N, C-alpha and C positions, 0 to 999 in steps of 0.2 A: 503493500500500499503506501501509496505519497500522500504528499499533503497540501492542501490553496496555499501556500506563502503571501501574493497580493491579490489586489479584483482592483482592473481598470476601467472605465468607458471614457467613449466622449462622441459629444452632441456635432462636433464640428472634424470638417478636415483636418486634422492634424495628426501631425508621429506620431508624437508623444502624446498619452490618453492619463489624466490624470488617475492617481490611485483611489480608488471609494473604500469606505467601509462592508457595502457588499453590491452584488450585482444583481439582476434579474431577469434567467437567461429564459426567453420563450419559444417553446416548443416551433418548428418549420421557422422559425425567423432571425434570432440570434439574439441581441445581449438588446435586452430595453433601456431606448433613451440613444445606444449605441449609434451612430453614421454609418457602422457596415450593415445593420440590421434589416433583417426583407430576404423577401422572394429568390427575386432575382439579383443580378450582379451592382455589386455597390464600388468596387474598385476601380478608383478614376480609370483605369486603363482600358479592362476589362471591360469597364459599362461602351469604352468609343468601339469594342472590338467589336462586340455585340452585347445588347442590353440585356436580351431577353437569355440568356444562358442562366441557366441554378446560380447561385451561391450559394456553392463546395466551402468556401468561405467568413461563415455566421460571427464563427468564437473563433480568437486565436490566441493557441496555449502556447508558451515559453518556459525552459527550464531552469530554475535559478544555477544553476550550477555551471550554465554557458557566462552569467555573470562572474561567478568564480573566476571562471578560466580567463577571461578578461580583464578582472580586476588586476590579478598575476603578472597583465600583459602591459599594463597601464590606463586601460583603458574606466572610467566612471559610468556605469550601466546599472537603473534601478529599474525597478516595473513600473512599467507602464510610460518607458522609454522611448522603447521601441516599438510601439506597438498594440503589442500584448494584451487580451483582453485578462487573461487568469496565467497569475506564474504556479508553476508549480516545484516541487519537491522531492526528489525521489523515485522519477521513475524516469528510467528511457526512452520518453515520447522520440527520438527520431527515433525507434531502434522497433518503436510498435508497426505492424503491419495494419493495413489500410481497413478499414473496418471495427478496428478496436473500438468496442465500449467503455468510456468513462465515467465513470458514477463520480459526481461533485458533492458532494455535502449528502445529507439526506433524499431531493425528492431529484434535483440536475440531473441530467447525462447527455453528456456527447457523444456522438462518432469519428471519427479519425478518418481525414478529407485525404491529407497529402499533406505535405511539405509548404513552407513557407516560399517563394523566391522573392529575398528581398531585393529593392530597386535602389537605384543611388540615395535615394532619402536616408536612407539608412549611412550614405558615407557623410552625407550636409551634417550631418547629427555630429558623428566625431570623426575625424580623416584617418584613413586607417583600416577604421572599423567592418566598410564590406570584405575586405582581404581576409578577415577573421573568421566573417559567419558565412563563407562560403569560398571557398576553396579546390584546390584536385585529391583527388585519393590516390592509392598506392598507384592503382590501375593507371588512372588519368582522368577520371570518372566528377564529373563534374556532385561534389558532394555540399548539401545547403543544410545549415544548421543552425536557424533562426527561428525556430522551434513549430510547432504545427497549426494546421488546420484544419476547423470543427462543421459539423452542422449538429444542434439541439435536437434532437429525440423527443425529450421531457423536459420537460420546462423548472423553474424550480430559481426559491434565492442561494447564493455562491457567496464564502464570506471567506477572508481570513482565518487559518486553522482547520477548514473542514478537510477531508479526509479522501482521499481519491483510489477510488476499486477499480481496477484493470477489468476488465472481462475481452477477452481473445474471442475476433474472429474463426470461426471452422474452418480446418485447414483446409485447402494448401492456402496458407497464407501469400498475400499481394503485398510486397514492400510499399512501403511506402514514395510517388512519387511529387513533382510538384501541381503545386492546383492554384 
């Protein structure tokens, strides 16, 4: 099991999302009051491509362990500062298969849809940061480390300190891809 360490949301298109005492997840929509809430895509680049495509990026989860690694490399990144809604600890988010269910607290459940594909805004936040969260693996393949995206399958309130329970999908597992 893991734990929620912080929750964030923003009503406006801002890169950083203010930390809150709680957020409410709405089934099929995302984070109540967040600019990315909705059935169809809300991220500007995806809206320009096709505004009718489904919103597979309703809730962004980021592992606090990444912040620890970045701190050791001289970066100062706190929860919500690079756009996530839920900051976690104790779960290998990047190692989860597509379709994993994450039970957040008493009621909320999100289904992991894929990897966040960070854009240049992360570089604008802190020079050199993009290179730390997107790089090349040993096999030369692109490795994305900026968290995972999900959709809400059961609504509920999520707060720091809430436990996270992981339910893997049936095998065969599909690795996460960018969404």
